[in-house]
N, C-alpha and C positions, 0 to 999 in steps of 0.2 A: 439462463443456464445456471444450475445449482453449483455452488462452490463446494469442493471437498473440504471437510474439516481438517485443520492443520494437525499433523501428527505431533503428539506430545514429545517434548525434548527428552532424550535418553542419552545421558553422558556419564562418563566415569573418570575418576581421578585415581591414579595409581598411588599406593602407599608403600610401606616397607615390605621387604621380602618375608615370606613365612618362615618359621623356625626350621622347617625341613628343607628349605631352599627349593621347593617345588611349586612356587606360586607367589602371589603377592596379595596383600590386603588392599581393598579398594573401597571407595565411597562412590555410590551411584545415585544419580538424580534421575528418576523416572517420572516424568510429569511433575506432580507436586510432592511426591514422596522422595525421601532421602533414605538410602539403605546402606548398611555396612556389610561387606562380604569378602569373599576370597576369590581370586582368579587363579585357576590352575589349568595346565595344558590338558587337552583331551588325550586319552590313551587308547590305542587300537585294542579292540576286544573287550573293553570295559563299558558297562552301561552308562548312559548319560542321565543322571538323576536330577539335574537342574537345567540350566540353559546353556546352549552352545552359542557363543557370541563372536562377532567379528568387530575388532576395534579399529577405528580410523582416526589418526591423530589430526587435531585441528592445527592449522599452520600458526606458528608463533605462540601457541598456548600448550600447557601441560594437561589438556583435557582431551579425551577421546570420545568420539561419537560411537554409540553402540548400535549394532545391527544384530538382532536376534535371528540366528539361523535355524535353531531348533529349540522348542520349549518342552522340556521333559519334566516340568513340575507336575505333581499330581493334580488332576482336575477334580473339582467338586462333583459329586455324583448327584444328578438330578433324576428324581423318580418320576416317571411318566404318569403314575397313578395319583389320584387325589382322594381325599376322604380318609376315614379311619382305617386302621389296620384290619384286615380280614382274619379274625381269629375264631376258630371253631372249637368250642369246649366240648367235653364229653356230654354235658347236659343238652347242649345245642344239638349235637348229633343224635342223641336219643329222641329228642322231640321231633327232629326232622324225620327220623325213621318211623316214629309213630304216625306222623301225618302223611308222609309221602312214600313210605317204604312199601315193600311187596304186599299186595293184598292177598288175603286168603281166598282160596277158591270156595265156592259155595253159593247159596242163594243170595241174591242182591237184596239189600235193605231198602232200595228205592222203590217207590210206588208208582 
């Protein structure tokens, strides 16, 4: 039976209050990365531009486990197409029309 890979540690340490008193500065360790950020309460009717998280305190420590409830960060756009861009210039279109455009009616040149 295959074992599930362990989920990387995701914890946060709360810092001082923000100057507007509507949140706190934090240090977050997500896997091997350490990030500085701000923790603010969510507000009804306002879009979530980052992550919505739930913090669970660890007993006897000033560290909180982080559970991401919603990830609102912008996702990188992956283009399904491959190869060079399809660009049609005026010269390309003129050549296309000369080769494959409407044929004139009249006698055929084929023998």
